[in-house]
C-alpha positions in Angstrom: 0.1 0.0 0.2 1.4 3.2 -0.7 1.6 6.1 2.1 -1.0 8.3 0.6 -3.6 5.7 0.4 -2.9 4.8 4.1 -2.8 8.7 4.9 -6.1 9.4 3.6 -7.8 5.7 4.9 -6.3 7.3 8.4 -7.8 10.7 8.1 -11.1 9.2 7.0 -11.4 6.8 10.2 -10.4 9.5 12.6 -13.0 11.7 11.1 -15.8 9.1 11.1 -14.7 8.6 15.2 -14.6 12.4 15.6 -18.3 12.8 14.3 -17.2 14.3 10.7 -18.6 11.6 8.7 -16.2 11.7 5.8 -16.3 8.3 4.0 -13.1 7.2 3.0 -14.1 7.6 -0.7 -14.4 11.0 -0.3 -11.6 12.1 2.0 -8.5 13.5 0.1 -7.1 16.4 1.9 -6.6 16.9 5.9 -9.2 19.7 6.4 -7.8 22.4 8.9 -9.1 24.1 12.1 -12.5 23.1 13.5 -15.2 21.7 10.8 -14.1 20.3 7.3 -12.7 23.7 5.3 -13.1 23.6 1.7 -10.3 21.9 -0.1 -9.6 19.2 -2.9 -12.3 16.6 -2.3 -12.2 13.2 -4.3 -15.3 10.8 -4.9 -14.0 7.4 -6.2 -17.3 5.7 -6.8 -18.6 3.6 -9.6 -15.9 3.6 -12.4 -15.0 7.2 -12.8 -12.5 9.0 -10.0 -14.0 12.7 -9.6 -11.8 15.5 -7.9 -13.1 18.9 -7.2 -10.8 21.7 -5.7 -11.9 25.0 -5.0 -9.5 27.6 -6.9 -11.4 30.9 -5.8 -14.4 31.2 -3.7 -13.5 34.4 -1.8 -15.7 37.1 -1.0 -14.3 39.6 -3.2 -14.4 37.1 -6.1 -16.1 38.2 -9.4 -16.9 34.3 -9.9 -16.3 31.6 -7.9 -14.0 29.0 -9.7 -13.6 24.9 -8.9 -11.2 22.6 -11.2 -12.9 19.3 -11.8 -10.8 16.1 -12.7 -12.4 12.9 -14.4 -10.4 9.8 -14.6 -11.6 6.7 -15.9 -10.4 3.4 -17.8 -14.0 2.1 -18.5 -16.4 4.7 -19.7 -16.5 7.6 -22.3 -16.6 11.1 -20.5 -19.1 12.3 -22.7 -20.9 14.7 -20.3 -21.9 18.6 -20.8 -20.2 19.4 -17.5 -22.3 22.8 -17.2 -25.3 20.9 -17.8 -24.4 18.2 -15.1 -23.4 20.5 -12.2 -24.4 22.5 -9.4 -23.5 25.1 -6.5 -25.8 24.1 -3.3 -25.8 26.7 -0.6 -26.4 25.6 3.1 -30.3 26.3 2.5 -30.5 23.7 -0.3 -30.8 26.4 -3.3 -29.0 25.4 -6.3 -27.7 27.2 -8.7 -26.4 26.2 -12.5 -22.6 27.2 -13.7 -22.0 30.0 -15.8 -19.4 28.3 -17.8 -17.0 25.4 -18.4 -13.7 26.0 -19.6 -11.8 22.6 -20.2 -11.8 19.3 -22.0 -14.2 18.8 -24.8 -16.4 15.8 -24.3 -15.0 12.3 -24.6 -12.1 10.2 -23.9 -11.3 8.9 -20.2 -9.3 12.0 -18.8 -10.8 15.4 -18.6 -10.0 18.5 -16.4 -11.3 21.9 -16.5 -12.9 24.8 -14.6 -16.6 25.0 -13.5 -17.3 28.7 -13.1 -20.3 30.2 -10.8 -21.7 33.3 -9.8 -20.8 34.1 -6.3 -23.6 33.4 -3.9 -25.2 36.6 -2.3 -24.9 36.4 0.8 -21.9 33.8 1.1 -23.4 30.9 2.8 -21.1 29.2 5.7 -21.3 25.6 3.6 -21.1 25.3 -0.1 -21.9 22.2 -1.9 -20.6 21.4 -5.8 -23.1 18.4 -7.0 -22.3 16.5 -10.3 -25.3 14.3 -11.7 -25.2 11.1 -13.7 -21.3 10.7 -13.7 -21.4 7.5 -14.8 -22.8 5.2 -13.0 -23.4 7.0 -9.8 -27.0 9.5 -9.9 -25.3 12.0 -7.8 -21.8 13.0 -6.3 -21.6 15.8 -3.5 -18.5 17.7 -2.6 -19.1 20.0 0.4 -17.0 22.0 2.4 -17.0 25.2 4.9 -16.2 28.7 3.5 -13.8 30.5 5.9 -15.2 33.3 7.6 
């Protein structure tokens, strides 16, 4: 076993023991401070590995940007990323992205940036949701905004 994998499993176990409830498949980077801060998160469900990394979700940003990386060796990644993505605030309100800049549909590896209008007021918790990334109906990536 490699060290990174062992560290992710250990973090997931510790988070679960502490009541954080982070499943091993979603834990990728160690949260700092109280709560689970917005950091890169990975979902390895199904046949596609998906990593979402917040690039800019600051209060003064004109747009909130999230890098999305998809990797697989079994299915075609033919998704319209702007159509399957949403930003969810703590109250459950959903916002569609204003753009996707990145790889075009197809292939087994895709990378790009989803852009959203900043939520006003900025919520304490944000969730990026991706729907129907084969064969998983919904993947969520949630974290707390720094205040």
